[in-house]
C-alpha positions, 0 to 999 in steps of 0.5 A: 255469359258474355256476348259479343255483337257488331256495333259500328266499326267494332264490337260490343260485349254484353254480359247477359245472365244465363238464365235469360238466354233461350238460345243464340241464333248466328248468321251462317258462315261460309267455308273459307274456300268460297269463291265468289267470282267463281260463284258468279262465272257459274251463274252468269250464264245461259239464256237469260244473259243472251236475252239480256244482251239482245235486249240492251244492244244499241239501247240506252241502258241503266244499271242501278247499283247499291250505295257504299252503305251496303254489305255487297261483294262489289269487287266480285260482281264489278269483275264479272260485269265487264264480261256481260256488258262487253257486247254492248260496247257497239252503239249502247249507252250505259248509265251507272246510278248508285241508288243512294236513297237519302244517303250521302252521294259524295261518301268516300265508299261511293267514290270508290264505287264510281272508280270501280265502275269506271274501271269495269266500263272501260274493260268492257270497251264501252265508249259511251258511259256515265256514272252518277250517284243520286242526289235526292235534293239536288238532282233533277226530278220527275213525276211519275204519278202516286201510288194507291197508298198516296206516295208522290213518286218523284224519281231521277230524270236520268233513270227515265232516259233508259230503254232497259234497266239492269239492277244490281241488288244484294238481298238482306232481311229488312225490318220494316221493307221486309227485305232489301231487294231490287225494288228498293233500288228504285224506291227509294233508291232513286226517288226525291226526299219527300217520296221516301219520306211519304213511303217510309210513313208506312213503316208505322203499320205493324203489317210492314215488317221483316220477312213480309214481302209481296213477292214472297212464294208463301201467299200469307206472308205478302201483306207488307203496306210499305213493300207493296208501295214500293212495287207499286212506285216501281212500276210507276217508274218503269212503265213498260220497260224491261228490267233485269236483276242481278241478285246476290246473297252474301255475308261480309261481302262473301257469297256461299257456294250453296246459294248460287242458285 
């Protein structure tokens, strides 16, 4: 049987004997009528949005967003973000941090994200804003302490100036962190290379695997040392400051209507 799988920018064709195939599990594919902007409009309403606006007005807001290596519906999110941030135009200071971790902060994809964020901020009428792609080697970093597993949490000094955090994160299964999720925007997203190296060394523990995370509803699937270390590190960074998150689940930069809740 011939099976095509995505590899890099293209497809790789594998020839596998049918006797060796038990089952083929494919990612869900939404119908062609799915409209991510409509889904976001329906979702971004209600008490939580008002709480966020009241909490952030007149404050220093730090927006943490995934970098260009992630398959996230950035265009649709940024189109709706201006409406959320618009009431903050009166005296708020907004800093957008692209959470690159150890990735290249000056990649072509990150340059595009910066341009999109500039447009969204201007549409929202925000006068005082800054956009920065985290550089784990060259940025000014500060030490928040050490986790119980020995990871030294050294992170961006720009983030430490915030009063409130808003995290934009697309959730996917991650092969050793359990899931890509808002926690990873903090650790390793805005941390030093050394912090990432120490945290990711926990991937050598067999318990650090996909689908296991401390925020799982199923208590039997919470024991992931690497993910638990990231959560502890995030708490060292955040301290007692409020954190809001816009978490999406998408495929090929589109969100399924059936998962809008």
